[in-house]
Backbone bond lengths (Angstrom), bond angles and torsions (degrees), N, CA, C in turn:
res aa  C-N    CA-C-N  psi(-1)  N-CA   C-N-CA  omega(-1)  CA-C   N-CA-C  phi
1 M - - - 1.435 - - 1.529 110.70 -
2 E 1.321 117.26 -38.06 1.464 121.62 -178.56 1.530 110.48 -60.67
3 K 1.328 116.70 -32.55 1.460 120.34 -179.92 1.534 111.14 -68.81
4 S 1.338 116.47 -42.34 1.455 120.72 -178.64 1.521 112.64 -76.11
5 W 1.328 115.91 -41.45 1.465 121.33 -177.27 1.520 109.89 -131.22
6 P 1.326 117.57 78.15 1.461 119.70 -176.99 1.525 111.90 -59.80
7 G 1.317 116.04 135.81 1.448 121.89 176.49 1.519 115.07 80.37
8 I 1.340 117.68 2.36 1.471 119.66 -178.38 1.529 109.71 -70.60
9 K 1.317 115.80 144.37 1.457 121.66 177.57 1.522 108.52 -87.51
10 V 1.320 115.83 135.12 1.462 121.41 -178.51 1.522 108.92 -111.98
11 Q 1.321 116.38 132.46 1.468 122.75 176.90 1.512 108.23 -115.70
12 R 1.308 116.89 121.15 1.462 121.10 173.44 1.522 108.73 -77.76
13 C 1.288 117.37 144.87 1.456 122.39 179.59 1.528 109.30 -69.77
14 T 1.313 116.18 119.68 1.461 120.40 -177.23 1.531 111.57 -70.69
15 V 1.323 117.53 -28.40 1.461 120.87 178.20 1.526 109.99 -68.42
16 H 1.326 116.80 -46.48 1.461 119.72 179.38 1.522 111.58 -67.26
17 K 1.318 116.98 -36.23 1.463 119.18 178.21 1.517 110.11 -64.31
18 L 1.333 117.65 -41.04 1.464 119.97 177.31 1.526 110.13 -60.82
19 R 1.313 117.52 -42.81 1.473 120.30 178.29 1.524 110.88 -60.93
20 N 1.335 116.68 -40.55 1.458 120.22 177.97 1.521 111.05 -64.42
21 V 1.322 116.95 -43.31 1.464 122.09 179.31 1.528 109.73 -62.16
22 E 1.333 117.10 -43.54 1.468 121.80 -177.22 1.526 112.88 -58.99
23 R 1.316 117.02 -27.61 1.473 120.40 -179.71 1.533 112.03 -62.64
24 H 1.321 116.98 -22.56 1.467 121.25 -175.43 1.526 113.41 -106.86
25 V 1.324 116.44 3.73 1.462 120.93 -175.41 1.525 110.39 -89.86
26 P 1.345 117.14 132.24 1.465 118.12 171.63 1.533 109.04 -60.99
27 R 1.294 117.03 142.01 1.459 122.45 -174.14 1.531 112.53 -53.40
28 H 1.316 117.46 -39.66 1.459 120.81 -177.24 1.533 113.12 -68.64
29 A 1.331 116.99 -17.85 1.464 120.98 -176.70 1.525 113.50 -106.97
30 L 1.311 117.54 4.17 1.459 121.47 -173.04 1.523 113.08 -57.92
31 E 1.298 118.39 -50.47 1.464 120.84 -177.76 1.530 111.45 -64.09
32 E 1.316 117.07 -36.57 1.464 120.80 179.65 1.532 110.78 -67.91
33 V 1.316 117.44 -42.02 1.475 121.21 177.71 1.523 109.94 -63.88
34 K 1.332 117.08 -44.44 1.464 120.40 179.29 1.530 110.66 -60.31
35 S 1.305 116.56 -42.82 1.467 120.79 178.70 1.523 110.92 -61.80
36 D 1.327 116.76 -45.13 1.468 120.60 179.17 1.523 111.32 -65.58
37 Y 1.321 116.92 -37.52 1.463 121.30 178.27 1.529 110.68 -64.53
38 H 1.330 116.30 -43.33 1.462 119.63 -179.85 1.530 111.89 -65.30
39 K 1.313 117.83 -25.79 1.465 120.35 175.15 1.531 109.93 -64.85
40 I 1.318 117.31 -31.21 1.469 121.78 179.04 1.526 110.12 -70.51
41 I 1.320 116.49 -51.28 1.468 119.68 -171.85 1.520 114.07 -87.45
42 N 1.318 117.47 -10.31 1.466 120.12 178.30 1.522 111.86 -111.50
43 A 1.306 117.12 18.26 1.463 121.10 179.09 1.526 109.92 -67.80
44 E 1.309 116.00 163.14 1.467 122.19 -178.22 1.527 113.41 -79.71
45 S 1.347 116.70 -15.98 1.470 119.97 -177.41 1.525 109.31 -158.52
46 L 1.322 115.58 168.84 1.459 120.58 176.53 1.522 110.52 -60.98
47 Q 1.323 117.44 -40.87 1.458 120.83 -179.95 1.530 111.00 -61.02
48 E 1.334 116.73 -44.83 1.468 119.88 178.28 1.527 110.78 -68.13
49 G 1.334 117.12 -36.40 1.465 121.10 176.51 1.513 111.35 -62.40
50 N 1.328 116.84 -44.42 1.465 121.08 177.37 1.523 111.43 -63.68
51 K 1.330 116.40 -39.99 1.466 121.14 178.53 1.534 109.90 -62.18
52 A 1.336 116.58 -45.21 1.465 120.94 178.42 1.528 110.84 -65.57
53 Y 1.323 116.78 -35.99 1.468 122.38 177.97 1.524 109.74 -61.96
54 R 1.336 115.88 -49.12 1.479 120.09 179.58 1.523 110.99 -62.32
55 A 1.339 116.77 -40.51 1.469 120.40 178.89 1.532 110.38 -63.63
56 F 1.314 116.83 -39.19 1.467 121.80 177.83 1.523 109.77 -60.45
57 V 1.322 115.92 -49.22 1.467 120.66 -178.39 1.521 110.98 -60.35
58 V 1.323 117.20 -47.26 1.468 121.16 -179.59 1.530 110.52 -60.97
59 K 1.317 116.23 -45.23 1.467 121.11 -176.48 1.527 112.52 -66.43
60 W 1.324 117.55 -42.66 1.456 120.77 -170.43 1.529 114.73 -99.43
61 K 1.326 118.45 -7.72 1.470 121.05 -176.53 1.530 112.01 -57.78
62 K 1.318 117.65 -43.77 1.469 120.55 -179.52 1.528 112.00 -87.39
63 R 1.322 116.45 -34.41 1.463 120.23 -175.93 1.532 112.82 -73.81
64 A 1.331 115.92 -36.96 1.472 120.69 -178.39 1.528 108.31 -152.34
65 P 1.323 117.71 76.40 1.479 120.76 -174.27 1.523 115.08 -56.85
66 K 1.334 118.03 -34.08 1.471 120.10 -179.75 1.524 111.36 -66.74
67 V 1.322 116.92 -28.35 1.462 121.58 176.82 1.524 109.21 -63.40
68 V 1.322 116.22 -44.47 1.467 121.50 -179.44 1.526 110.55 -68.33
69 V 1.325 117.09 -41.06 1.465 120.45 177.69 1.525 109.82 -59.42
70 S 1.327 116.92 -43.35 1.463 120.96 179.22 1.526 111.08 -63.83
71 L 1.331 117.04 -43.37 1.459 120.27 179.04 1.526 110.76 -63.45
72 E 1.326 116.52 -46.96 1.466 120.76 -176.55 1.518 112.63 -67.10
73 E 1.321 117.90 -21.29 1.464 121.23 178.29 1.523 110.72 -59.69
74 A 1.313 117.08 -32.24 1.468 120.66 -179.96 1.523 111.91 -74.03
75 G 1.320 116.99 -25.41 1.463 120.89 178.44 1.520 112.56 60.15
76 E 1.312 114.85 -150.99 1.464 121.19 -178.45 1.526 112.81 -68.73
77 E 1.324 116.79 -16.22 1.468 120.62 -179.25 1.527 112.37 -67.37
78 L 1.327 117.45 -11.81 1.455 120.74 176.35 1.523 111.55 -76.77
79 L 1.329 116.51 -22.23 1.464 121.46 -174.59 1.525 113.50 -115.21
80 T 1.303 118.29 13.42 1.468 122.30 -178.81 1.523 111.84 -57.23
81 F 1.321 117.08 -36.31 1.474 121.02 -176.01 1.520 112.63 -57.54
82 Y 1.328 117.78 -25.09 1.468 120.22 179.65 1.529 112.18 -64.77
83 G 1.316 118.11 -16.81 1.455 122.17 178.98 1.528 113.77 -81.59
84 F 1.313 116.84 -0.04 1.462 122.71 -178.86 1.527 109.44 -112.40
85 P 1.326 117.74 165.72 1.468 119.32 177.13 1.537 110.73 -56.21
86 D 1.329 116.71 140.08 1.462 120.33 -174.90 1.525 113.75 -62.17
87 S 1.317 118.29 -18.95 1.467 120.72 176.50 1.534 111.30 -66.94
88 Q 1.334 117.53 -16.93 1.463 122.14 -178.43 1.517 113.51 -100.91
89 W 1.314 117.52 -10.04 1.463 120.72 -173.47 1.515 113.28 -54.97
90 K 1.320 117.26 -44.84 1.466 120.54 -176.85 1.535 110.79 -57.76
91 A 1.311 116.75 -45.56 1.466 120.79 -178.62 1.524 112.13 -72.63
92 L 1.315 117.81 -33.36 1.459 120.87 -175.22 1.523 113.73 -80.95
93 R 1.318 116.91 -21.26 1.475 119.70 -177.44 1.517 112.59 -69.23
94 T 1.327 118.32 -21.92 1.461 120.60 -177.54 1.523 110.51 -123.19
95 T 1.312 114.75 166.92 1.462 120.74 177.18 1.523 110.94 -106.00
96 N 1.319 117.29 20.61 1.469 121.26 -176.26 1.525 112.87 -55.83
97 A 1.325 117.88 -44.42 1.468 120.31 -177.82 1.528 110.94 -62.91
98 I 1.317 116.52 -41.89 1.470 121.04 179.77 1.523 110.01 -68.27
99 E 1.329 116.65 -43.99 1.464 120.10 -178.94 1.524 111.59 -63.46
100 R 1.308 116.15 -38.03 1.464 119.16 178.64 1.531 110.25 -64.85
101 L 1.322 116.81 -44.01 1.461 120.98 177.48 1.530 110.26 -60.69
102 N 1.334 116.90 -46.51 1.465 120.36 179.18 1.525 111.65 -61.45
103 G 1.333 116.12 -43.06 1.467 120.05 -180.00 1.520 112.22 -62.32
104 E 1.321 116.30 -45.28 1.467 120.17 178.77 1.519 110.97 -64.23
105 F 1.328 116.77 -41.31 1.465 120.42 -179.88 1.533 110.21 -64.53
106 R 1.340 116.92 -45.37 1.468 120.30 179.26 1.529 110.98 -60.55
107 R 1.323 115.64 -40.63 1.468 119.61 179.33 1.520 110.85 -60.02
108 R 1.340 116.62 -39.49 1.473 120.93 -179.97 1.531 111.22 -73.47
109 V 1.322 116.71 -35.73 1.472 120.58 -177.14 1.527 110.72 -69.60
110 K 1.325 117.57 -30.70 1.467 120.30 179.33 1.520 111.40 -54.24
111 T 1.320 117.43 -34.52 1.462 120.26 -179.66 1.530 111.58 -71.76
112 Q 1.318 116.99 -21.58 1.460 121.47 -179.63 1.527 112.25 -83.07
113 G 1.332 117.29 -20.83 1.460 120.80 -174.97 1.509 109.75 86.41
114 S 1.310 116.25 -70.18 1.468 121.39 175.52 1.518 108.27 -155.51
115 L 1.303 114.41 162.00 1.463 119.76 178.84 1.529 108.26 -112.99
116 P 1.327 117.67 139.42 1.465 120.53 -173.27 1.528 115.01 -71.02
117 S 1.335 117.60 -23.54 1.461 118.88 -175.62 1.533 110.45 -160.06
118 A 1.327 115.74 167.87 1.462 120.85 176.29 1.528 111.45 -62.05
119 P 1.347 118.89 -43.50 1.471 118.03 177.13 1.534 113.01 -59.92
120 A 1.331 117.39 -33.38 1.464 120.17 177.77 1.528 109.79 -65.71
121 A 1.327 117.41 -40.31 1.464 121.27 177.49 1.523 110.58 -65.13
122 E 1.325 116.62 -41.58 1.470 120.59 178.19 1.526 110.80 -63.85
123 F 1.318 116.59 -40.77 1.466 121.47 178.62 1.529 110.41 -63.08
124 L 1.336 116.63 -43.23 1.462 120.66 178.89 1.527 110.37 -64.15
125 L 1.321 117.32 -44.87 1.462 120.82 179.63 1.530 110.57 -61.25
126 F 1.316 117.17 -46.67 1.459 121.05 178.60 1.531 110.43 -59.22
127 G 1.321 115.93 -44.83 1.465 120.16 179.81 1.524 112.10 -61.32
128 L 1.321 117.33 -40.64 1.459 120.94 179.52 1.522 111.15 -67.48
129 I 1.317 116.86 -37.78 1.469 120.23 179.56 1.525 110.26 -71.71
130 I 1.330 117.71 -48.48 1.463 121.41 -176.00 1.537 111.64 -65.31
131 S 1.328 116.79 -30.78 1.461 120.13 179.54 1.523 112.16 -82.24
132 G 1.299 117.03 -9.79 1.464 120.65 179.63 1.517 114.02 86.69
133 Q 1.334 117.60 4.56 1.460 119.81 178.51 1.521 111.51 -70.60
134 I 1.336 115.96 -29.09 1.460 122.49 171.50 1.517 105.86 -120.23
135 R 1.310 115.37 125.97 1.468 119.94 -179.91 1.513 109.50 -107.17
136 M 1.311 115.34 133.48 1.461 120.30 177.68 1.522 108.30 -102.19
137 R 1.297 115.30 138.34 1.453 121.06 -179.25 1.519 108.83 -98.60
138 R 1.326 115.75 138.00 1.459 120.05 176.82 1.518 109.78 -69.97
139 I 1.302 115.75 143.53 1.459 120.98 174.49 1.513 107.82 -71.30
140 D 1.329 116.44 133.30 1.460 119.92 175.51 1.522 108.73 -53.95
141 G 1.321 117.00 136.35 1.456 121.11 178.50 1.516 114.28 79.78
142 W 1.331 117.92 18.64 1.464 120.37 -176.41 1.514 112.61 -62.23
143 R 1.315 117.81 -28.84 1.466 119.59 179.10 1.520 110.70 -65.33
144 E 1.338 116.88 -40.54 1.466 120.05 178.07 1.522 111.04 -64.74
145 L 1.341 116.61 -37.92 1.457 120.82 178.99 1.523 110.10 -61.28
146 K 1.338 116.41 -42.86 1.462 120.99 178.99 1.525 110.28 -62.68
147 Q 1.333 116.76 -42.04 1.461 120.55 179.42 1.520 111.32 -65.77
148 V 1.340 117.67 -40.12 1.460 121.16 178.11 1.524 109.83 -62.19
149 S 1.353 116.49 -43.60 1.470 120.51 179.13 1.506 111.73 -61.75
150 L 1.334 116.98 -41.74 1.452 120.96 179.63 1.532 111.65 -66.78
151 L 1.317 116.80 -38.28 1.461 120.23 178.56 1.537 110.89 -66.40
152 K 1.332 117.81 -39.50 1.466 121.01 179.29 1.525 110.58 -66.74
153 A 1.341 116.97 -34.54 1.466 121.13 -178.40 1.525 111.24 -71.90
154 A 1.331 118.24 -27.28 1.466 121.81 -175.97 1.509 112.63 -76.03
């Protein structure tokens, strides 16, 4: 990704990471791990998120080491959303919008059998979006994102 889009910020899906973490949790501790995990991703700031992250690691390292290994696999990409306006955090924490677009596109492509080239796929995607057959949802807080981009450019 760095080669195609140098300097781009990557956000790991917090929902999928929780599912990955849950695979390693003893059944009796599941609710406690989920609660501790939500303290990380629902914190009021990056500093509080990092504090909750460190507390999670300390608490679970001995009790369920695979849980910590799974969490740490995501690295800083789990908390990238904290670098954006808080009005966007809810939308940025998950990949739901992207997955929905991919799912709808795949469903439409199945009827085609296969596409001859990348430009043909792009043309089909554009056609589906412009015709309204696939609807894209705006990210919450998109106006703030536009303002931040304009301020950085100035």
